[in-house]
C-alpha positions as CSV (number, residue, x, y, z in Angstrom):
1,M,-10.3,51.0,167.8
2,G,-7.2,49.3,169.4
3,L,-7.3,48.6,173.1
4,E,-10.1,50.5,173.6
5,F,-12.3,47.8,172.1
6,L,-12.3,45.7,175.4
7,R,-13.4,48.8,177.5
8,R,-16.0,49.9,175.2
9,Y,-17.8,46.6,175.2
10,G,-17.5,46.2,179.1
11,G,-14.4,44.3,179.3
12,R,-13.3,43.2,182.9
13,R,-10.5,41.2,184.6
14,L,-11.1,37.5,185.1
15,Q,-10.2,36.0,188.4
16,P,-10.1,32.3,189.0
17,Y,-13.5,30.8,189.7
18,I,-15.1,27.2,189.9
19,E,-15.8,25.8,186.6
20,Q,-19.5,26.3,185.7
21,P,-21.5,23.5,184.0
22,P,-22.8,24.2,180.5
23,L,-26.5,25.0,180.3
24,E,-28.8,22.1,179.2
25,P,-31.6,23.0,177.0
26,S,-34.9,23.5,179.0
27,V,-36.8,21.2,176.5
28,K,-34.6,18.3,178.0
29,E,-35.7,19.3,181.5
30,A,-39.3,19.4,180.6
31,A,-39.0,16.0,178.8
32,E,-37.2,14.2,182.0
33,E,-38.7,15.8,184.8
34,G,-41.9,17.3,183.4
35,S,-41.1,20.9,184.2
36,K,-41.7,24.0,182.4
37,A,-40.5,27.8,183.4
38,E,-43.5,30.4,183.3
39,L,-41.3,33.2,182.9
40,D,-44.3,35.8,182.8
41,F,-45.3,34.8,186.4
42,E,-44.2,38.2,188.0
43,L,-43.7,40.5,185.0
44,P,-44.5,40.0,181.2
45,L,-41.1,39.2,179.3
46,Q,-40.7,42.5,177.6
47,A,-40.7,44.0,181.3
48,W,-38.1,41.9,182.9
49,Q,-35.1,43.9,184.3
50,S,-33.1,43.4,187.2
51,R,-34.5,44.7,190.6
52,S,-32.9,45.8,193.7
53,I,-33.8,44.3,197.0
54,A,-30.9,45.3,199.1
55,S,-31.9,47.0,202.6
56,E,-30.4,47.3,205.9
57,T,-33.4,46.1,207.8
58,I,-34.1,42.0,207.7
59,A,-37.6,41.0,207.8
60,S,-38.5,38.4,210.5
61,D,-40.9,36.5,208.5
62,A,-38.3,35.9,205.6
63,L,-35.2,35.0,207.8
64,P,-34.5,31.2,207.8
65,Q,-34.2,29.8,211.5
66,R,-32.7,26.3,210.0
67,F,-30.1,25.6,207.8
68,I,-30.0,22.1,206.0
69,D,-26.8,20.6,204.4
70,G,-25.5,17.4,203.2
71,C,-22.0,16.1,202.5
72,H,-20.7,13.1,200.4
73,F,-17.0,12.3,201.4
74,G,-15.7,9.3,199.6
75,D,-13.9,7.7,196.6
76,T,-13.7,4.6,194.4
77,V,-11.6,2.4,196.5
78,A,-11.8,-0.9,194.5
79,W,-13.1,-2.4,191.2
80,L,-14.2,-5.9,190.6
81,R,-15.0,-7.6,187.2
82,D,-18.2,-9.9,186.7
83,S,-18.4,-13.1,184.7
84,L,-18.7,-11.1,181.6
85,S,-15.9,-8.8,182.6
86,H,-17.6,-5.7,183.3
87,P,-15.6,-3.5,185.3
88,I,-17.7,-2.9,188.6
89,P,-16.4,0.2,190.7
90,V,-16.4,-0.1,194.3
91,R,-17.2,3.2,195.9
92,L,-16.7,3.8,199.8
93,A,-17.9,6.9,201.5
94,E,-19.4,8.6,204.2
95,I,-22.8,10.5,203.7
96,G,-24.6,12.7,206.0
97,G,-27.1,15.4,206.4
98,I,-27.1,18.0,209.3
99,C,-29.5,20.9,210.6
100,L,-28.1,24.0,212.5
101,R,-30.6,26.0,213.9
102,R,-30.3,29.9,214.9
103,D,-30.2,30.4,218.5
104,G,-30.0,34.1,218.9
105,R,-26.5,35.5,217.2
106,S,-25.3,31.7,217.1
107,L,-25.9,28.4,215.5
108,R,-26.3,25.2,217.3
109,R,-26.6,21.6,216.1
110,E,-30.1,20.3,216.0
111,C,-29.7,17.1,214.5
112,V,-27.3,15.0,212.3
113,Q,-27.5,11.6,210.4
114,I,-24.4,9.9,209.1
115,E,-24.1,6.7,207.2
116,R,-21.0,4.9,206.2
117,I,-21.8,3.0,202.5
118,V,-20.2,0.8,200.1
119,C,-21.8,1.4,196.9
120,L,-21.6,-0.8,193.6
121,I,-23.7,-2.3,190.9
122,V,-24.6,-5.8,192.0
123,D,-26.9,-6.8,189.3
124,S,-24.4,-9.3,187.8
125,F,-23.7,-11.2,190.9
126,P,-25.4,-14.0,192.7
127,S,-28.1,-12.6,195.1
128,N,-27.0,-14.7,198.1
129,E,-23.1,-13.8,197.6
130,V,-24.5,-10.3,197.7
131,E,-26.8,-10.6,200.7
132,E,-24.0,-12.3,202.7
133,F,-21.5,-9.2,201.8
134,A,-24.3,-6.9,203.0
135,A,-24.6,-8.7,206.2
136,T,-20.7,-8.5,206.9
137,L,-20.6,-4.9,206.0
138,K,-23.5,-4.3,208.5
139,E,-21.5,-6.0,211.4
140,S,-18.9,-3.6,210.6
141,G,-20.7,-0.3,210.7
142,M,-21.2,-0.2,206.7
143,R,-24.2,-0.3,204.7
144,L,-24.2,-1.8,201.2
145,L,-25.9,0.6,198.6
146,K,-26.9,-1.0,195.5
147,A,-26.4,1.2,192.5
148,L,-28.5,1.0,189.1
149,P,-26.7,0.4,185.9
150,P,-26.1,3.1,183.6
151,M,-29.0,4.1,181.0
152,I,-28.0,3.0,177.6
153,D,-30.3,3.5,174.8
154,N,-33.0,4.1,177.0
155,V,-32.2,1.1,179.0
156,R,-30.5,0.0,182.2
157,R,-27.9,-2.2,181.6
158,L,-24.2,-3.3,182.4
159,S,-21.5,-1.3,180.3
160,Y,-17.7,-1.9,179.7
161,D,-17.2,2.0,180.2
162,Y,-15.7,2.2,183.4
163,A,-16.3,5.8,183.7
164,S,-20.2,5.4,183.1
165,M,-20.2,2.6,185.7
166,E,-18.3,4.8,188.4
167,Q,-20.5,7.7,187.8
168,R,-23.5,5.6,188.6
169,T,-22.1,4.7,191.9
170,Y,-21.3,8.3,192.6
171,T,-24.9,9.2,191.6
172,Q,-26.5,6.6,193.7
173,A,-24.6,7.8,196.9
174,Q,-25.6,11.3,196.0
175,V,-29.2,10.4,196.0
176,E,-28.8,8.5,199.4
177,M,-27.1,11.8,200.9
178,R,-30.2,13.9,199.5
179,S,-32.3,11.3,201.7
180,L,-30.3,12.1,205.0
181,E,-31.1,15.7,204.0
182,K,-34.6,15.0,203.9
183,L,-34.6,13.3,207.1
184,V,-33.1,16.0,209.2
185,L,-35.3,18.6,207.1
186,D,-38.6,16.9,208.2
187,Q,-37.8,16.9,211.7
188,D,-39.5,20.1,211.6
189,R,-42.0,21.0,209.1
190,Q,-43.1,24.4,210.7
191,T,-40.0,26.5,210.8
192,L,-38.6,28.3,207.6
193,S,-35.5,26.3,206.7
194,L,-32.8,26.7,204.2
195,V,-31.6,24.0,202.2
196,D,-28.4,23.9,200.1
197,G,-29.2,22.7,196.7
198,P,-32.4,22.3,194.8
199,L,-35.8,21.3,196.4
200,G,-36.3,18.6,193.9
201,R,-38.4,16.0,195.6
202,L,-38.3,17.7,199.3
203,E,-41.7,18.2,199.9
204,H,-41.4,20.5,202.9
205,E,-43.9,23.7,202.6
206,K,-41.5,26.2,204.3
207,A,-38.3,25.2,202.7
208,I,-36.1,27.5,200.5
209,G,-33.7,26.1,198.2
210,I,-30.3,27.7,197.2
211,V,-28.8,26.5,193.8
212,K,-25.3,27.3,193.3
213,Q,-24.7,25.7,189.8
214,H,-26.8,26.5,187.2
215,R,-27.3,23.4,184.8
216,T,-30.6,24.1,183.2
217,N,-31.6,27.0,180.9
218,Y,-34.7,28.1,182.1
219,L,-34.7,31.5,180.3
220,G,-34.9,29.8,176.9
221,T,-33.7,32.4,174.1
222,H,-35.6,35.4,175.5
223,Q,-33.1,38.3,175.1
224,Q,-34.9,40.3,177.6
225,C,-34.5,37.9,180.3
226,W,-30.9,37.0,179.5
227,E,-30.1,41.0,179.7
228,A,-32.0,41.2,183.0
229,F,-29.8,38.2,184.3
230,Y,-26.3,39.5,183.1
231,N,-27.3,43.2,184.4
232,L,-27.7,41.7,188.1
233,E,-25.4,43.5,190.6
234,P,-25.2,42.5,194.1
235,G,-28.3,43.0,195.9
236,Q,-30.4,42.6,192.8
237,R,-32.8,40.0,191.5
238,T,-34.5,38.8,188.3
239,P,-38.1,38.9,188.2
240,A,-39.7,35.6,189.6
241,F,-40.9,32.8,187.4
242,R,-42.6,29.6,188.3
243,L,-41.7,25.8,187.7
244,T,-44.5,23.3,187.2
245,S,-43.5,19.7,187.9
246,Q,-45.1,16.4,188.7
247,R,-44.1,16.5,192.5
248,L,-43.7,20.1,193.7
249,P,-44.7,23.3,191.9
250,L,-42.0,26.0,192.7
251,V,-41.4,29.7,192.3
252,S,-37.9,30.3,191.6
253,W,-35.8,33.5,190.7
254,Y,-31.8,34.6,190.3
255,L,-30.3,36.5,193.0
256,K,-26.8,38.1,192.9
257,L,-25.0,38.0,196.2
258,D,-21.6,39.2,195.2
259,G,-18.8,39.3,192.5
260,A,-19.3,42.5,191.1
261,H,-15.6,42.6,189.9
262,G,-13.1,40.2,188.1
263,A,-15.8,37.3,187.9
264,M,-17.5,35.2,185.2
265,P,-20.8,36.9,184.0
266,N,-22.8,34.3,186.0
267,W,-20.7,34.1,189.3
268,G,-22.2,35.4,192.3
269,V,-25.5,34.5,191.3
270,V,-27.7,31.8,193.0
271,R,-31.2,30.5,191.9
272,V,-33.7,30.5,194.8
273,E,-36.7,27.9,195.0
274,I,-39.7,28.0,197.4
275,S,-42.7,25.9,197.0
276,C,-46.0,27.5,195.2
277,A,-47.6,26.4,198.1
278,H,-45.3,28.8,200.6
279,F,-45.5,31.5,198.1
280,E,-49.3,31.4,198.3
281,R,-49.5,31.4,202.0
282,Q,-47.5,34.6,202.0
283,G,-50.5,36.1,200.0
284,S,-48.8,35.7,196.8
285,D,-46.8,38.5,197.6
286,F,-43.7,39.4,195.2
287,G,-42.7,42.1,198.1
288,Y,-42.2,38.7,200.2
289,V,-39.7,37.6,197.2
290,D,-37.9,40.9,198.0
291,R,-37.6,40.6,201.7
292,L,-36.6,37.0,201.4
293,S,-33.9,37.8,198.9
294,N,-32.7,40.6,201.0
295,A,-32.4,38.0,204.2
296,L,-30.1,35.7,201.9
297,L,-28.1,38.7,200.8
298,H,-27.3,39.4,204.6
299,L,-26.3,35.8,205.1
300,R,-23.8,35.6,202.5
301,Y,-20.4,34.4,203.0
302,R,-18.0,37.2,203.2
303,Q,-14.5,35.6,203.5
304,S,-12.8,36.2,200.0
305,S,-10.4,33.3,200.6
306,Y,-13.1,30.8,200.2
307,V,-13.3,30.2,196.4
308,R,-17.1,29.6,196.5
309,G,-17.6,32.6,198.8
310,P,-19.6,34.7,196.1
311,V,-22.3,31.7,195.8
312,S,-22.0,30.6,199.4
313,L,-24.0,31.5,202.6
314,E,-22.4,31.6,206.0
315,P,-24.9,29.2,207.8
316,I,-24.3,26.5,205.3
317,V,-20.6,26.9,205.2
318,R,-21.0,26.5,209.0
319,A,-23.2,23.5,208.6
320,E,-20.8,21.8,206.1
321,E,-17.7,22.3,208.3
322,S,-19.6,21.0,211.2
323,L,-20.7,17.8,209.4
324,K,-17.3,17.0,207.9
325,A,-15.8,17.2,211.5
326,L,-17.8,14.2,212.3
327,F,-16.4,12.2,209.1
328,T,-13.5,9.7,209.1
329,L,-10.5,10.7,206.7
330,P,-11.2,8.8,203.6
331,A,-7.5,7.4,203.9
332,A,-8.2,5.9,207.2
333,L,-11.7,4.5,206.3
334,A,-10.3,3.0,203.3
335,Q,-7.6,1.2,205.0
336,R,-10.3,-0.2,207.5
337,F,-12.3,-1.4,204.6
338,Y,-9.1,-3.0,203.0
339,H,-8.7,-4.8,206.1
340,L,-12.1,-5.9,206.5
341,T,-12.4,-7.2,203.1
342,G,-8.8,-8.6,202.8
343,L,-7.9,-6.6,199.6
C-alpha cells in the first residue's frame, strides 16, 4: 500500500499544539466527586452523532452578557526547612478575578478583585510565629495563604518530596483564585455569564462554563460516543449528557470551535457546562443547547497567531489581558518580597 496508507486512513498534517492532559477514568471522577455521566440524556447511545449548530443568526437568549476569568501569576520564590528537614516551598503570586460586561459592540470592565498572596504549608511551624509572619505580610499588602500538605495514603501529611509539596502551594493558590472568580461572578446572579473553566462549585444558575482541557473521560468506552466526538467539525457539537454531582447537577456537551486542519484529533474542542436548573428553565429544550453553542461559536478567537486560539473565546482573552495588565511583574514583586523578608 506504501505511502497511500496514511491517506487511506485519514492522515493529516500535525501543527504545534498545547500539550493535552491524559484522560482520567470516569470511575475515579465518580469516586472523588460523586459525579456520573448520563450519556443517553439527549439521545440513546446508539444514536450518538455529531450535530451541526452553526447559524448566521445569534439568538439573544443564548448570548452571554458577562465574561468572567481568573488569573494566577506567580512562582516559587523561596523554600524553607522545618525541624524535621521537610522542604517547604514558598509561592509568591498575584491572583485575581475579573468580569467584563458587553456594552453594545464593546466590552467594559464591570468589577475586578486582586490579591497578593504568599502561599506555603505552615503545619510544622509554631502557630505564634506563623501569625506574626501573617501580620507583617498584611501590613505590606500581602496575605498569607496556608496550603494543605500532600495527600499520602489517604492522609494529609508533610512529605520529603519537594515536587509534591510545591504542587500543593500551586493548587491552593488556584483554589483561592477560583474564589475570587466566584466573587465577581456573584455580583450579578440574574445575567447570563460565561466563565472560563468548569463550573465546579460555582452555584450560579445562569453561568456557562467553558472547559478547554479535557482531563476526565466522560464518554467511557462507548465507541459510538467517541466516533461522534472525533467526527466533530467546526460548528458541530455532540449530544448533551448530564453530570450528576453532590453540589450542582450539570448538562454538558462537546463543541468544536476550530481546528479542522493540521491539528490534534481533540484540538479545537471545548466542553460546555450549564446547570440543570438553567436548562430546565429553558423548558429542557435541546434547541437552546444549539442556540447557545452557535453563540459561543461566534465568540471564538479568530487570530491564528495565538496558540490557544482554537479553544479560546474572544471576550475571555480580552478579560485575561485586562486582568494581567493590573498585575505587577513577577520579578519586581519577588524583589519586593526579598527586600521585605531580608532573603
